[in-house]
N, C-alpha and C positions, 0 to 999 in steps of 0.2 A: 606689457612687452611680449611680442611673439618671439620667444627665444629659439635658438637653433636646437638641433637634436640633442646635443650635449649642453644642457642649460646651466646651472648656476651655483657657484660658491659665493656666498655673500661678501666676504671681505676679510681683511686681516686686522688684528689689533682690536682695540675697544670700539664700540659703536659710538662715535662722537658726532653723529649727524645733528644738524640744527634745522629748525623750522625757520623759513624766510618768507615774509609777507610779499605778495606780488604787487608792490606799490609803484606807481608812476614815479619817474625820476631816479629809479634805481635799476641795476642790472636785472633784478628779479621781475620787474614789470615787463621786460621784453621776453620773458620765458613763460610759456603756457602749455596748454593741452591741445594735442592734435587727435581728432577722432575721424575715422573712416568707417562707413557702413555700406554694405551692399544689400541691405535688407535681409540678409541671411546671417552674416557674421559681422561683428564689430571689432575693429582694432583701435586701440588707444595707446598713446605714448606722449612723450614730451616733444615740444618744438620750440624754436626761438626765432625771433625777428632778426634778419640780417640786412634789411633795408627798410625804408618806410613801407614798402609794399610786398616784401618777400619773407618767407619763413623757411627754415631748414629743419628737417627731421630725418629719421631713418627710413629707408625705402620700405622695410617690412611693416612699418607702422601704417603706411598708406595703402600697401598692396596686400598684406597678408601673404597668402600662398599664390596669389595671381601675379601677372605681369602688369605693371603700371601702363596706362595709356593716357593720352591727353584729354580723354573724355572723363577721366576719374575726377572726383571731388572729395574734399575733406573739409572739416570745420576746425578753425583755430580759435581757441578761447584764451583770454587774458584777464588779469586783474582779479579782484575779489568781490563777489556779489551773490546774486541768486539765479544767474543764468547758467546753463550748461546742459550736458547730455542727460538723458532720462534715467540712466542707471542710478542705483542707490549711492548717495553721496556725491553725485556728479554736478549738482546745481550749486556751484561755488564760485562762479566766475562773473566778471563785470560785463563783458561784451564779447561778441564773436563775429566772425565773417567766414565766408566760403573761400576755400583755397583750391587752386588748380595746379597740377604738376606742370613744370616748365622744362626741366632737364633732370636726369637721374642716372645712377650708376647701373652697371650690368649685373644686377643682383640675381643670385641663384637661390631657389627655395632650399633652406637648410633643414626643413622638416619633411622633405620628400621621402616617400617609401622606397625610392631607388637609392641604394647605398652609394653608388658611383656619383650620383648627383649631390648627395650630402658631402662626399669627400671634396668635390669641386667647390662646393659652397665654402668649406673651411679654407680652401686654397685661395679664394678670391674675394669673399664678401667683406673682409676687413678693409678693402679698397673701394668697394662698390655699394655698400648698404647706406645710401644717402639719396635724398631728393630735395630739390628746390621747388617751392610752391609759390605761386603768385596769388595775392589776396584781392578779393573784390573791393574791400575797403582798406585803405592804407593805414593800419592801426599804429604804425611806427612813425607817422609824420607829426608835424608840429600841432596840427589840429587835434588829433586823437591823443598824442602825448606819451605813447608807451616806449618810444625810443627803439633802438636796435643795437645789436652787438656787432663788433667788427671781427674779422677773421685774421688769424695769424698763421700763415703757412711756414712750416719748417720741413725741409727735406729729410727723409728718414736717414739717409746716409750722412748728412751733415750732423744730425743729432748724434748718431753713433760715433762719428769721428771725434766729436767734442767730448765724448764721455760724460755727457750731462743727462740727468733725469729730472726734467722740469717739475718744480713744485706746482701743484694744481688744485683746483676745487671742482667738484662735480655737482651739478644741480639738476633736479628732475622731480618726477612725481611717482616714486616707487610705490608698489601696491601694498606694502606693509604699513604705509602711512595714509591718513585720510587726505583729501584734496583741499583742506582749508588753507594750506600754505604749500610752498615748495619745500623740498628737503635738500639740504646741502651737506656734502661731505667736505669739510673745510680744510682737510689735511691729508692729501694723497699726492701721488706722483706718477708721471708717465715714464715708462722704461724704454719704450721704442719697440721695434719689431723683434719678437722672440720666436714667433710661430710662423705659420705659412703666410699670413697676411695681416695687414693693419698694425696698429700700435697696441702694446699691452700696457696696462696700468693697474694700480692697486686701489683705485677709488671703490668705495662700497656702493655698488649699483645693483639694482634688482629689476625684475619685470616692472615696467612702467617708466623706468629711467631711459629706455630706448629712445633715441632721437634727441636726448638732452645734451647740452654743451658740457664739455670739459674745458675749463678756463684756466689761463695762467693765474697763479694765486695772487700776484701783485702786478698791476699795470706797469709796462715798461716806461710809459710816459706819464708824468704826474698830472693828475686831474682827469685822466681818461678812465673809462671802465676797463677791467681786465678783458683781454681778447680771447677768442675761442681758438683752442688748439686742436680739438677733435670732437666727434660725435659718438656718444655711447651707443654700442650696437649689440654686443654679445657677451655671454658669460659661460662658465665652465661647470659642468655637473660632476660631482664626486661619484665614483662608481658605487652602485648599490644604494644610492640615496634618492628618495622621491624629491621632485623639485621643491616641495614645501619644506622638507627637511634641510635641503642644501641651502635654501634661501636664509634659513635661520642659523646656518653654521658660521660662527665667527672663529676664524683660525688665529693661532698665535702669530704675532707680528714677525717672529723669526721661524715660522713653520718651514721645515725642510722642503716642502713642495711649493714654496712661494712662486718660483718662476714657471711652474707648470700649471698653476691655478689662477694666473692673472686674467682679468677680463680684457676685452678688446674694444678699441675705439677706431673709427675711421679718421685718420688725420686730415686736417684741412688741406694739406698738400696733395691729397688724393683726388680732390675735386675742384680746387680753386681755379684751375685753368678753364674749367667748363662753366663756372658760375659767375666769375668776376664781371663779365659783360653785362649782367643784369643788376649789378650792385652799384652803389655810389662809388665814384672814383676814390681810390686809395693809393697814394704814392708808394707806400711800402709793399702793397700787394703787386702793383705794377712792376716794381723793381724785381720782386721775386720771380714773377712770371717771365720776365725778360731773360732770366738766367736758368730757369728750370722748366722741364716738361712735366707732364702728369706723373705723380709719384706712385710707384708701386714697390718702393723699397728694394728688397732683395728677391722679390718674386718675379719670375719670368714665365708667365703662363702657368703651366703645371710644374715648372722646375724652380729651384731655389739657387741663387748665385752664392754658394757658400764661400767661394774664394773672395768675393767682394766683401762679404760681411766680416770675414776673418781679417782681411787687410785693413778695413776701417777700424776694427777693434784694436788691431796692432798699433794704430796711431794713438788711440785713446789710452791704451796701456802704457805706451812710451811716455806720454805726457803725464800720466798719473800712475807710476809704477808701484805705489804703496796702496792702491785701492783694491781690496780683495774682491769686491763685487765685479769690477771690470775684468779681473782675471777669471772669475767664475763664468761670466757671460762669454768670454773668449773661449773657455773650455766647452761650454754648452754648444756653441757653433761648431767647434772642432768635432765634438761627438756627433752632431747632426751630419757632418760631412764624412763620417766614418774614419776620422783621424784619431783613433782611440788612444794611442800612446800620447799624442800631443794633448788630448783632453785630460788624461790622467795627470800629466805634468802640470797643467794649468790648475786643476783642483788641488793638487798637493801644494802648489805655490800659494793658492788662496788660503789654505789651512795654515801655512807658515805665517802668513800675514795676519790671520784671524783664527787662532786655534779654536777648534770645536765648532767652526762655522757650519750650521746645520745643512744648508743647501749644498755646500761643497762636499760634505760627508756623503750625503745621499747621491749626488751626481757621481762622485768617485766610485761609490759602490756599484752603480749601474755600469759605468765604463769598465771597471775591473771584471765584472761578470761578462761583459761583451768580449773582452780580450781573453779571459780565462786561460792565462798562462800559468800552467801548473808549476813550472820551475820558480816562478816568482810568488807562488801561493796567492794568486789573485782572489780566488773564491774565499779563502780564509780571511784575507784583509777586508773583502767586501762584506762578509758576514759580521766581522768585528765592527766595522763602521756602522752598520745598521743596528747592531745590538746596542752600541753606545747611544744611538739616536733614540731607539725604542725606550731605553732607560729614562730619557728626558721627556719623550712624548708618548706616554704609555698607551694612550687610546687612539693612536694614529693607525687607522686601517691601512693607509697607503704604505707606511713603513713596514708593517708586519707582512703585507702582501709582497713587497719587494724582497724581504728576507726569505719568504717562503719560496719564491721563484729561484733564488740563488741556492738555497738548500736543495731544491729539486735538481738543479744542474750538478750539484755536488753529490747527488745520489743519497742524500741524507733524508730519506723519504718519510720516516716516521716524524722527524722534527718538522719537515715541511708541511705534512698533513696537519700537525698541531697548529702551525701558524695559520693555515687557510681556515681551519675551524675557528680560530680566534677572530679572523677577519669576519667570518659569517656571524659570529656572536655580535660584533659591532655593526655589521652591515648585512642583515639577513637576505637582502635582495641583490647581493653582488654576484652576478652571473660569472664574472671573471674568477672569483674565488671558487665557485662551484666547479667550473671547468678545470681549474688547476688541481683541485683536490681529486676530481674524478680521474685525471690523468695519473695521479699517484696511485689511486686505488687500482687502476688498470695495470700499472707496472707491477704492483704487488699481487696481482691476480685476484683481487677482491672485486670480482666483476659485478655482483649485484649492487654493491655500494657505488661503483663507478656509474652504472647505468642510471641509478636513482639521481645522482648529481647531474649527469648530462641532461636528463629529462627535465629536471627542475630548472636548469639554466635556460633551456629553450622555452619552458612555460613562462619564465619571467620576462624574456625578451625574444618573442617569436619571430621577429624580423631581423635578428642579428646573424649574419652569415657564419661568423666564426664558430658559433655554437654548433651549427649543423656540420661544419667541417670537422670539428673535434669529435662529435658523436659518430660521424661517418668513419673516421679513422679507427675509433674504438670498435665499431661494428665490423669493420674490415678485419681488425685484429682477431675477432672471434669467428671469422669466416661467415658472417651474416651478410653475404654479398649484396643481395637485392636491397636490404634495408640500408646498407652503406651507400649504394649507388643512389638511392632515393634521397638520402641526406645531402650528398654532393650535388645532386641536381637541384635541390631546393636552394642550396647556397649559391649556385650559379644563377638561378632565377632571381635571387635577391641582389646579387652582385656579379654581373657577367664577367668582370675582370678578376675574379677570385682564382689566382694561380693555384692556391692550395687545394681548391676543390677539384680542378682538373687533374692535378697531380694525384689526389686521393683516388679519383676514378681510375687513373692509370694503374695504380698499384692493385686495385681489385681486378682489372682486366688482365694484368700480368699474372696474378695468382690463378686466374681461370684458364690460362693458356692462350689468351687472345693477345699475342705479342704485337701484332701490327696495330691493333686497336690501342694497346697500351702506349706504343710509340706515338701514335697520333694524339692521344690525350696529353702525353708529356709535352709534345710540340705546342699544343694549345696553352699549356701552363707557362711555357717559356716565352710565349708572345707577350704575356703580361708581366713576367719577371724573369728576364733573360739571364740573370746572374744567380738564380736560386740554386744553391749547391745540392739541396735535397732533391730537386727536380732533375738536375743534370746527372746526379748519381743514379737516380731511378731509371732514367732513359739509358744511361750507360749499361746498367744491368740488363735491360731488355735487349740491347744490341749484343751484349755478351752472350746471352742465352740463344739469340738468333745466330750466333757465330760470326757476327760482323765485328771483328776485333779492332779494325781501324776506327770505326765509329765509337765503339766502346771506350777505347783509349782516349780519343778526342774529348769525349764528354767527361770522363773521370778527371782528365787533366784540367779541364775548365772548372770542374767542381772544386778541385784542390786549390786552384788559383783564387777562387772566390771565397773559400773558407779554409785558409791554410792552418787554422788552429784546430780543426777537427781531425783527429788521428786516424779514425777508421776508414774515412773516405780515401786517405792516402794509402792505407794498406790494401784496400780493394783495387786501387789503381795499379799498385806494384804487382799484385797477384795477376791482374789481367795482362800486364806486360809479360810476365813469365808464361802465362798460358798462350800468349800470342807468339811465343818463340823469341821474345826480346830478353833473353836470359841475362846477359851481361848488364844491360841497362837496369833491369829489375833488381839484380843483386846489389848493384851500386846504390840504388835508391833505398833498398832495405838497410844497407849499412849506414847510409846518411841518417835515415830515420832513427836507427838504433842508437846513434850517438847524440840525438837531439834531446837535450835535457829539459826542454819545455814540456815534454810528455812524461806521464807516469811510467813507473817500471813495467806495469803490465802490458800496455800496447807495445812498448819498446822491446819487451822480451819476445813478442811474436815476430818482430822484424829481425831481432838477433837470430832467431831460429832459421828464418829464410836466408839470412846472411851467412849462416853456417857457424856462428860463434857459440851457440848453445844447442843442446839436443832435445828431443821430444820429452825425455824424462824431466828435464828442467822445466819445461812448459807444464807438464802434469803437476809438478810440485808447486809451482807458482799459482796454478789455477785453484789448488786446494787451500792456498794461503790467504784467500780473501777474508776480510775482517768480519763481514756479515753474511748471512745466508743468501741474501740477494746478490751480493758481490760474487760469492762463490758460484752461484748459478749463472750469472752473467759471464764470468770467466770460463766456465765449462762450455757455454755456448760458443764463445770465441775460440777456445781451444779446439773443439771438434770441427768448427768450420775451417780454421786455418791449417790444422794438421790434415784435414780432409783434402783441402786444396793442394797442399804439398804432395800428398799421396797421388792425387789425380795427375799433377804435373809430372811426377816420377813414373807414372804408368802402373802404380800399385792400386788397381781398381778395387780389390777386395777391401783393403784398408780405407780407401776413399769412400766406398759405399757405406761402411760401418760408421765412419765418423760423420759423414754428411747426413746419413739416416738419423743419427742422434740429434742433429740440428733440427731436422724436420719434425722429429718427435716432440720437440719443445712446444710446437705450434705458436711460436713467437713470430707471427706473420708480419708484425710491424717493421721488421728489419729487412734491409736489402739483402743481407746474407742469407736469410731464410729462403727468399725467392730463388737465389742462385743455387743454394743447396738442393732445393726441391727439384729444380730443372736438371741438375747434375745427377741426382739419384734416379730420376725418371730415365735419363739417357743410359745410365749404367745398367738399369734393369731392362733396357731395350724398348722402353715405351717412347715412341716418337713424339716430339713436341709439335703442336700444330699452331699455325697462325690464324686458323679459323676461329670465330667466336664460339664460346660455349653456349649451350641452348638457352640458358637463362640470363645471358649478358645483354645489358642495354648498350646500344651503340652510341658513339659520339656523333 
């Protein structure tokens, strides 16, 4: 199987697969091997007869990384004997014939070096990784006797509304078994669309299964063979695992990551309208086609129709209100649609129905982290959920990684670093854990260790844009501008739509004094992610430094609307209102923020100061009351910035320069406040800001 870029977790539960002889008169006789060779590379996978003269398989089995044409050929092998391809163990088949593509899906190469193309592949190949082949000899006719399988189209939305997960069997030629016989997973199920495209299932499928049928477990009509529900196409790779390791990974049947590690099949409904004309007449198929167009589930090009998926699951949940899995799936779609509160409610309901439900605990922890409502102690609950799970699944790198991320958000850096180190003990090749730990080391100013982890992450996956973006941000933090720009440029080369890379470049340009260049780069970032609050906040600060208060306020407002749970972007917004002369509006906003118990006492105290309900002495006292050295330093940074801004607004330039100069002295360049403080200090010292590029600046 030519697997996609993120290749394969083997399966859940025990390996109960069975060997099945490819005998005439059985469904297994109609399933065989498809081999395509262009004299340079050979692709092999499973295929199955769907008419006396036609075979279906996965597109990538026939094409590899190329595009299929009508001139292509493949060879289809059936039965058991001594015929077959020349590779070791291949001569195990009874007979063969040449096959020619007739009609196929709009498949995109999932192994492309271009990340944007890999993303599109994930978004569409679950509907398009299929091909119908015409045979030179009709092996499925009465003369040859191998028979053929019938297709069973079910629309994705109909499946979801019914709340059903059809029992299935998967048959193929996985590479961990020899080709003496077919291999069947006799006990699995189809879940339906959970990701960007196709149907997800928990059948144990490996490279070599691609193109093989996933069949209904029992025929709907007595005396018939089970019908085909879908075609096996792709698998999921666990972070930091080699494909060989992942293929051997058997996960617990109740693994918390179950719904994120399911494999994908192309449902028959995704291609039946295009292939039916070449197949024997089937009244059931004809009736389906009369009512349905080509199925792409909830996928609409590059978008997902979340409202439709949630509405369909509403029907399923209403019909089966005591089903915890349906409630969980409803929550997963709510979370994907950014309806975080609704998702948390669904997960909590699933846990009421099934206490300790692992997938619900994991999903709730992730949504609690996304919401991060301090007044409700979201992070504490999320960490508790994950800690409970880790107690049950002690060697789950995914769970430990998740907890590490949430501990990082909670600024419990030493604990988070320990978690990421544990992940790397389990998965030494996890670039994600390396990047995460590097970020913690950078925050703790352990720069040598951070640099080592970032470099190692890039060595492990040199074509992964996110690692270059992370290292670029780190180098920018250290003032290593040219190296940072080089990293951002490399990320953009790998993934031209990388908003984070353009934003990273913008921050470097901003620090160099190239304000117009920074705005231009922020503009480019927003083309690819128009709602990114960190980009909007950065551009707002550039406009603020340029003195364009209207543009700055517009961007800060948009940043707050897009990320209302981030307190400091709100404080920056209100400060800019005050600097722009909107004194009454700013004071009211500060008072509202000060009363908002979603936020911790510390950022609220800063708002209270601007609202006039506490004085500078109270701020000084609170800044010194941080529980850790890191927290005290962070509060000192905030104290000096906001007291400096208040002094600047009041016209007390000496106090402003002292406070803001202390912010600049920290060299914490990664924060928006640093850039604003540096510009303010320069102006206070009489150094004019320029919009011309610095001498060593790379232009956009």
